[in-house]
Structures are given as C-alpha cells and as structure tokens.
C-alpha positions as CSV (number, residue, x, y, z in Angstrom):
1,M,-6.3,-0.8,2.2
2,S,-6.6,-3.1,5.2
3,A,-10.0,-4.2,6.4
4,L,-8.7,-4.1,10.0
5,P,-9.7,-1.2,12.2
6,E,-7.0,1.4,12.9
7,A,-6.6,0.4,16.5
8,V,-5.6,-3.1,15.5
9,L,-3.0,-1.9,13.0
10,D,0.4,-1.1,14.5
11,D,3.0,1.1,12.9
12,T,4.7,-1.8,11.3
13,D,1.5,-2.8,9.5
14,L,0.8,0.7,8.4
15,V,4.4,1.2,7.1
16,A,4.1,-2.1,5.1
17,E,0.8,-0.9,3.6
18,A,2.1,2.6,2.9
19,T,5.2,1.1,1.2
20,A,2.9,-1.1,-0.9
21,G,1.3,2.1,-2.2
22,D,-1.5,2.7,0.3
23,L,-1.5,6.5,0.7
24,A,-4.3,6.2,3.3
25,A,-2.0,4.1,5.5
26,F,0.6,6.8,5.2
27,D,-1.9,9.5,6.2
28,R,-2.8,7.4,9.2
29,L,0.8,7.3,10.3
30,V,1.1,11.0,9.9
31,A,-2.0,11.6,11.9
32,R,-0.9,9.2,14.6
33,H,2.6,10.8,15.1
34,Q,2.1,14.5,14.1
35,E,1.5,15.8,17.6
36,V,4.6,14.2,19.1
37,A,6.6,15.3,16.1
38,V,5.5,18.9,16.6
39,R,6.4,18.7,20.3
40,V,9.9,17.3,19.6
41,A,10.5,19.9,16.9
42,T,9.4,22.7,19.2
43,L,12.0,21.5,21.8
44,T,14.8,21.1,19.3
45,A,14.1,23.8,16.6
46,G,12.0,26.3,18.6
47,P,8.3,27.1,18.2
48,G,8.9,29.3,15.2
49,L,10.5,26.6,13.1
50,A,8.7,23.5,14.4
51,P,5.8,23.5,12.0
52,D,8.1,23.8,9.0
53,A,10.5,21.2,10.4
54,V,7.7,18.7,10.9
55,Q,6.3,19.4,7.4
56,E,9.7,18.8,5.9
57,A,10.1,15.6,7.8
58,F,6.8,14.2,6.6
59,I,7.5,15.3,3.0
60,G,10.8,13.5,3.2
61,A,9.0,10.4,4.5
62,E,6.4,10.5,1.7
63,T,9.2,10.9,-0.9
64,L,10.9,7.8,0.5
65,R,7.6,5.9,0.6
66,R,6.8,6.8,-3.0
67,R,10.3,5.9,-4.2
68,S,10.2,2.6,-2.4
69,Y,6.8,1.8,-3.9
70,E,8.0,2.8,-7.4
71,W,11.2,0.7,-7.1
72,T,9.2,-2.3,-5.7
73,T,6.7,-2.1,-8.5
74,R,9.4,-1.9,-11.2
75,W,11.3,-4.7,-9.6
76,N,8.4,-7.1,-8.8
77,G,5.7,-5.9,-11.1
78,P,2.3,-4.5,-9.9
79,A,0.8,-6.3,-6.9
80,E,-2.0,-7.6,-9.1
81,Q,0.5,-9.5,-11.2
82,R,2.3,-11.2,-8.3
C-alpha cells in the first residue's frame, strides 16, 4: 500500500496499486466512485435496479483486477522476486 495520503493519489495510481494486488487501493476506488455510479445507474436502469447494477459493475471490476494480478504474478513472479 502506498504511503501517500489518499488526496495525493489519483485514480491512475490507485488502479496501478490495485492491479498489483492492493485490495485497499481497490476499496478506495470503489468508495471514491460509488456515489456517481449509483446516480448514473439510477438514471439508466431506474431506482429499483440501480443498487444491483452498481454492485455487479464493481464485482466485475474486482474480478478483472484479480485476474490481472494473478496473470501478472504468474508471468513476472511475485513482486518480492522482481
């Protein structure tokens, strides 16, 4: 996890950290964007479906993050060995 305060880290930094296996960085991205995601989902899917749509979107993002981390680790070896 980065020693930088959250305000200093932009989304690019957080995505890089999350892709490297930092689940806390992913959690920070979700927290940062959840409110907007719910508003957009409410406008597009309706208020009844919005919470489920947002949850599915974040689950999909987490699945891709985990696969990317697993692939990178297999390809390059654990970060401690690089």
